[in-house]
TITI-364962 format. One record per residue (C-alpha): residue in three letters; residue number from 0; x, y, z. Coordinates in steps of 0.05 Angstrom, whole numbers, plus 5000, padded with zeros to 4 digits. Layout:
TITI-364962
{site "ALA"; NUM; {X; Y; Z}},
...
This chain:
TITI-364962
{site "MET"; 0; {4559; 6290; 8101}},
{site "PRO"; 1; {4544; 6251; 8165}},
{site "VAL"; 2; {4473; 6235; 8145}},
{site "LEU"; 3; {4496; 6206; 8079}},
{site "VAL"; 4; {4545; 6162; 8117}},
{site "SER"; 5; {4489; 6140; 8162}},
{site "PHE"; 6; {4447; 6124; 8100}},
{site "GLY"; 7; {4502; 6080; 8071}},
{site "ARG"; 8; {4512; 6043; 8137}},
{site "SER"; 9; {4437; 6035; 8143}},
{site "VAL"; 10; {4435; 5997; 8077}},
{site "LYS"; 11; {4489; 5951; 8104}},
{site "ASN"; 12; {4452; 5941; 8170}},
{site "TYR"; 13; {4387; 5928; 8134}},
{site "LEU"; 14; {4419; 5873; 8092}},
{site "GLU"; 15; {4452; 5842; 8153}},
{site "ASN"; 16; {4384; 5836; 8188}},
{site "LEU"; 17; {4342; 5806; 8132}},
{site "PRO"; 18; {4316; 5750; 8178}},
{site "THR"; 19; {4286; 5803; 8223}},
{site "VAL"; 20; {4259; 5841; 8162}},
{site "LEU"; 21; {4222; 5778; 8139}},
{site "GLY"; 22; {4181; 5779; 8203}},
{site "PHE"; 23; {4145; 5841; 8177}},
{site "GLY"; 24; {4114; 5796; 8125}},
{site "LEU"; 25; {4066; 5769; 8178}},
{site "LEU"; 26; {4032; 5837; 8178}},
{site "LEU"; 27; {4006; 5822; 8108}},
{site "PHE"; 28; {3953; 5777; 8140}},
{site "PHE"; 29; {3924; 5839; 8172}},
{site "VAL"; 30; {3923; 5874; 8104}},
{site "PHE"; 31; {3882; 5818; 8073}},
{site "PHE"; 32; {3836; 5821; 8134}},
{site "PHE"; 33; {3826; 5896; 8129}},
{site "MET"; 34; {3810; 5892; 8055}},
{site "GLN"; 35; {3746; 5854; 8071}},
{site "PHE"; 36; {3714; 5915; 8103}},
{site "SER"; 37; {3689; 5978; 8070}},
{site "ASN"; 38; {3715; 6027; 8123}},
{site "PHE"; 39; {3787; 6004; 8114}},
{site "PHE"; 40; {3826; 6029; 8053}},
{site "VAL"; 41; {3894; 6002; 8036}},
{site "SER"; 42; {3941; 6039; 7988}},
{site "SER"; 43; {4015; 6058; 7982}},
{site "GLY"; 44; {4035; 6012; 8039}},
{site "SER"; 45; {3987; 6045; 8087}},
{site "VAL"; 46; {3921; 6027; 8120}},
{site "PHE"; 47; {3868; 6083; 8125}},
{site "VAL"; 48; {3807; 6078; 8170}},
{site "PHE"; 49; {3745; 6117; 8151}},
{site "TYR"; 50; {3695; 6125; 8207}},
{site "SER"; 51; {3640; 6172; 8230}},
{site "LEU"; 52; {3629; 6177; 8305}},
{site "PRO"; 53; {3557; 6203; 8300}},
{site "ASP"; 54; {3536; 6145; 8254}},
{site "SER"; 55; {3574; 6089; 8289}},
{site "SER"; 56; {3549; 6038; 8338}},
{site "PRO"; 57; {3589; 6018; 8400}},
{site "VAL"; 58; {3597; 5948; 8372}},
{site "SER"; 59; {3625; 5969; 8305}},
{site "LEU"; 60; {3669; 6022; 8337}},
{site "GLY"; 61; {3696; 5970; 8385}},
{site "PHE"; 62; {3710; 5922; 8328}},
{site "VAL"; 63; {3750; 5975; 8291}},
{site "ALA"; 64; {3788; 5995; 8353}},
{site "LEU"; 65; {3804; 5922; 8369}},
{site "SER"; 66; {3827; 5907; 8298}},
{site "VAL"; 67; {3871; 5968; 8295}},
{site "GLY"; 68; {3898; 5954; 8365}},
{site "VAL"; 69; {3918; 5883; 8348}},
{site "PHE"; 70; {3952; 5906; 8284}},
{site "LEU"; 71; {3990; 5961; 8322}},
{site "PHE"; 72; {4012; 5911; 8375}},
{site "PHE"; 73; {4045; 5864; 8325}},
{site "TYR"; 74; {4072; 5923; 8286}},
{site "SER"; 75; {4104; 5949; 8350}},
{site "VAL"; 76; {4136; 5881; 8363}},
{site "PHE"; 77; {4168; 5878; 8294}},
{site "VAL"; 78; {4192; 5950; 8295}},
{site "THR"; 79; {4222; 5939; 8364}},
{site "LEU"; 80; {4257; 5876; 8341}},
{site "MET"; 81; {4285; 5912; 8281}},
{site "ILE"; 82; {4312; 5970; 8322}},
{site "PHE"; 83; {4342; 5923; 8373}},
{site "ALA"; 84; {4375; 5882; 8318}},
{site "VAL"; 85; {4408; 5944; 8290}},
{site "ARG"; 86; {4427; 5967; 8360}},
{site "ASN"; 87; {4458; 5899; 8372}},
{site "ASN"; 88; {4499; 5906; 8308}},
{site "LEU"; 89; {4525; 5974; 8327}},
{site "SER"; 90; {4535; 5964; 8402}},
{site "ARG"; 91; {4535; 5892; 8426}},
{site "VAL"; 92; {4489; 5874; 8484}},
{site "LYS"; 93; {4472; 5810; 8519}},
{site "LEU"; 94; {4424; 5783; 8467}},
{site "GLN"; 95; {4390; 5728; 8507}},
{site "TYR"; 96; {4378; 5773; 8567}},
{site "TYR"; 97; {4346; 5827; 8524}},
{site "LEU"; 98; {4303; 5778; 8486}},
{site "ALA"; 99; {4278; 5748; 8551}},
{site "GLU"; 100; {4272; 5810; 8594}},
{site "LYS"; 101; {4269; 5873; 8553}},
{site "ILE"; 102; {4239; 5865; 8483}},
{site "GLN"; 103; {4167; 5854; 8507}},
{site "LYS"; 104; {4173; 5916; 8551}},
{site "PHE"; 105; {4200; 5958; 8494}},
{site "ALA"; 106; {4145; 5933; 8447}},
{site "PHE"; 107; {4090; 5946; 8497}},
{site "LYS"; 108; {4114; 6018; 8509}},
{site "TYR"; 109; {4116; 6030; 8434}},
{site "PHE"; 110; {4047; 5998; 8425}},
{site "VAL"; 111; {4017; 6045; 8478}},
{site "PHE"; 112; {4049; 6104; 8443}},
{site "LEU"; 113; {4023; 6083; 8374}},
{site "PHE"; 114; {3953; 6069; 8400}},
{site "LEU"; 115; {3948; 6137; 8435}},
{site "LEU"; 116; {3976; 6171; 8373}},
{site "SER"; 117; {3925; 6135; 8329}},
{site "LEU"; 118; {3869; 6154; 8377}},
{site "PHE"; 119; {3892; 6226; 8376}},
{site "SER"; 120; {3893; 6225; 8299}},
{site "PHE"; 121; {3824; 6196; 8296}},
{site "LEU"; 122; {3794; 6246; 8346}},
{site "LEU"; 123; {3828; 6305; 8312}},
{site "ALA"; 124; {3803; 6285; 8243}},
{site "SER"; 125; {3733; 6273; 8271}},
{site "ALA"; 126; {3733; 6341; 8306}},
{site "PHE"; 127; {3756; 6377; 8243}},
{site "SER"; 128; {3703; 6342; 8202}},
{site "ALA"; 129; {3648; 6358; 8252}},
{site "ILE"; 130; {3663; 6433; 8254}},
{site "GLY"; 131; {3675; 6438; 8179}},
{site "ILE"; 132; {3750; 6450; 8178}},
{site "PRO"; 133; {3783; 6419; 8116}},
{site "LEU"; 134; {3815; 6352; 8132}},
{site "GLY"; 135; {3876; 6374; 8094}},
{site "ILE"; 136; {3894; 6419; 8152}},
{site "ALA"; 137; {3887; 6361; 8200}},
{site "PHE"; 138; {3932; 6320; 8154}},
{site "PHE"; 139; {3988; 6372; 8154}},
{site "LEU"; 140; {3982; 6380; 8229}},
{site "LEU"; 141; {3987; 6305; 8239}},
{site "PHE"; 142; {4046; 6302; 8191}},
{site "PHE"; 143; {4083; 6353; 8234}},
{site "VAL"; 144; {4067; 6315; 8298}},
{site "TYR"; 145; {4088; 6248; 8268}},
{site "SER"; 146; {4153; 6279; 8242}},
{site "ALA"; 147; {4169; 6310; 8309}},
{site "LEU"; 148; {4158; 6243; 8345}},
{site "MET"; 149; {4190; 6197; 8294}},
{site "PHE"; 150; {4249; 6177; 8339}},
{site "VAL"; 151; {4206; 6153; 8398}},
{site "PRO"; 152; {4216; 6078; 8383}},
{site "GLN"; 153; {4291; 6089; 8379}},
{site "VAL"; 154; {4291; 6126; 8446}},
{site "ILE"; 155; {4250; 6071; 8478}},
{site "VAL"; 156; {4298; 6016; 8455}},
{site "VAL"; 157; {4365; 6052; 8459}},
{site "ASP"; 158; {4355; 6094; 8522}},
{site "GLU"; 159; {4310; 6042; 8556}},
{site "SER"; 160; {4270; 6099; 8587}},
{site "SER"; 161; {4197; 6105; 8606}},
{site "LEU"; 162; {4146; 6127; 8555}},
{site "VAL"; 163; {4141; 6197; 8584}},
{site "ASP"; 164; {4217; 6205; 8586}},
{site "SER"; 165; {4221; 6176; 8515}},
{site "LEU"; 166; {4174; 6231; 8490}},
{site "LYS"; 167; {4216; 6284; 8525}},
{site "ASN"; 168; {4282; 6255; 8499}},
{site "ASN"; 169; {4254; 6249; 8429}},
{site "LEU"; 170; {4233; 6322; 8427}},
{site "GLU"; 171; {4300; 6344; 8455}},
{site "PHE"; 172; {4337; 6303; 8402}},
{site "ALA"; 173; {4292; 6328; 8346}},
{site "SER"; 174; {4301; 6401; 8367}},
{site "LYS"; 175; {4377; 6394; 8369}},
{site "ASN"; 176; {4383; 6353; 8305}},
{site "PHE"; 177; {4333; 6384; 8257}},
{site "SER"; 178; {4376; 6366; 8197}},
{site "SER"; 179; {4372; 6292; 8215}},
{site "VAL"; 180; {4296; 6296; 8223}},
{site "ALA"; 181; {4290; 6332; 8157}},
{site "PHE"; 182; {4335; 6281; 8123}},
{site "VAL"; 183; {4293; 6222; 8147}},
{site "VAL"; 184; {4229; 6258; 8127}},
{site "ILE"; 185; {4256; 6272; 8057}},
{site "ILE"; 186; {4279; 6200; 8048}},
{site "GLY"; 187; {4212; 6175; 8073}},
{site "ILE"; 188; {4173; 6219; 8026}},
{site "ALA"; 189; {4217; 6199; 7967}},
{site "LEU"; 190; {4208; 6125; 7982}},
{site "VAL"; 191; {4133; 6132; 7991}},
{site "PHE"; 192; {4130; 6169; 7924}},
{site "VAL"; 193; {4168; 6113; 7890}},
{site "LEU"; 194; {4123; 6063; 7924}},
{site "SER"; 195; {4062; 6099; 7897}},
{site "LEU"; 196; {4090; 6097; 7827}},
{site "ILE"; 197; {4105; 6023; 7832}},
{site "GLU"; 198; {4034; 6011; 7858}},
{site "PHE"; 199; {4005; 6049; 7800}},
{site "VAL"; 200; {4045; 6009; 7749}},
{site "PHE"; 201; {4028; 5942; 7780}},
{site "ASP"; 202; {3955; 5962; 7788}},
{site "TYR"; 203; {3952; 5982; 7715}},
{site "LEU"; 204; {3985; 5918; 7690}},
{site "PHE"; 205; {3964; 5864; 7740}},
{site "PHE"; 206; {3910; 5897; 7784}},
{site "VAL"; 207; {3948; 5879; 7848}},
{site "GLY"; 208; {3985; 5944; 7859}},
{site "ASN"; 209; {3960; 5955; 7931}},
{site "ILE"; 210; {3983; 5886; 7952}},
{site "PHE"; 211; {4051; 5894; 7919}},
{site "SER"; 212; {4060; 5962; 7953}},
{site "PHE"; 213; {4049; 5929; 8021}},
{site "ILE"; 214; {4100; 5876; 8005}},
{site "LEU"; 215; {4151; 5930; 7990}},
{site "ALA"; 216; {4130; 5970; 8051}},
{site "PHE"; 217; {4136; 5913; 8100}},
{site "PHE"; 218; {4198; 5881; 8071}},
{site "PHE"; 219; {4237; 5944; 8054}},
{site "LEU"; 220; {4208; 6013; 8069}},
{site "ILE"; 221; {4189; 6006; 8142}},
{site "PRO"; 222; {4249; 5964; 8166}},
{site "PHE"; 223; {4298; 6007; 8126}},
{site "ILE"; 224; {4271; 6072; 8154}},
{site "GLU"; 225; {4274; 6044; 8225}},
{site "THR"; 226; {4346; 6022; 8211}},
{site "LEU"; 227; {4364; 6091; 8185}},
{site "LYS"; 228; {4333; 6125; 8246}},
{site "THR"; 229; {4369; 6078; 8294}},
{site "GLU"; 230; {4436; 6090; 8259}},
{site "ILE"; 231; {4426; 6166; 8263}},
{site "TYR"; 232; {4401; 6166; 8335}},
{site "MET"; 233; {4459; 6123; 8361}},
{site "LYS"; 234; {4511; 6162; 8323}},
{site "LYS"; 235; {4486; 6230; 8348}},
{site "PHE"; 236; {4497; 6206; 8419}},
{site "THR"; 237; {4567; 6179; 8401}},
{site "LEU"; 238; {4544; 6108; 8417}},
{site "ILE"; 239; {4578; 6090; 8351}},
{site "SER"; 240; {4635; 6122; 8314}},
């Protein structure tokens, strides 16, 4: 199966780009920072923000928005670097030119996308909570949206298109390659499930499960998933054999 071939090659590309993977470790500083505040919850390699618009002050809301924005910016940079590193492995480009001229533009586009998506998620959850709709419905709706838009960073880096065009190209790719989207979703869910089990074991034995889960998420889960998506995206467009 083509997706299984892509999975195998993604493991190889992940191992070949370990120096880039290590950069994700810098995001752990944000995790330790978020853990100091009651409205941030960290678990299973994810950061959750709990906030109530009616009960919030402009200062506290601005602090949360700034903190999340800075985190998303650095996250965007490292994801962009990872995708570009895999792209460079599969289809050689002028490395110095792209590092000097392109990477920051790719990262900024992806940051804007992530920030708007996070804002949409926050507003949707707040609206559902305000009108009494179960948040579980909002979760499944957001899960569908995130799944449909999962190849946006790959489109930004590989196609070098604008953010609007990247959204259009992503939706076109997802609609024509549903099996690839489903494959990545299944792999992602399976890895998050394993991550949750590991967190539970480490939390039970050493009381540091949430920290260990972030180490695995930043050093393996996120860069590997981005590697897999890049491999699939480039192969579907015959940019690699």
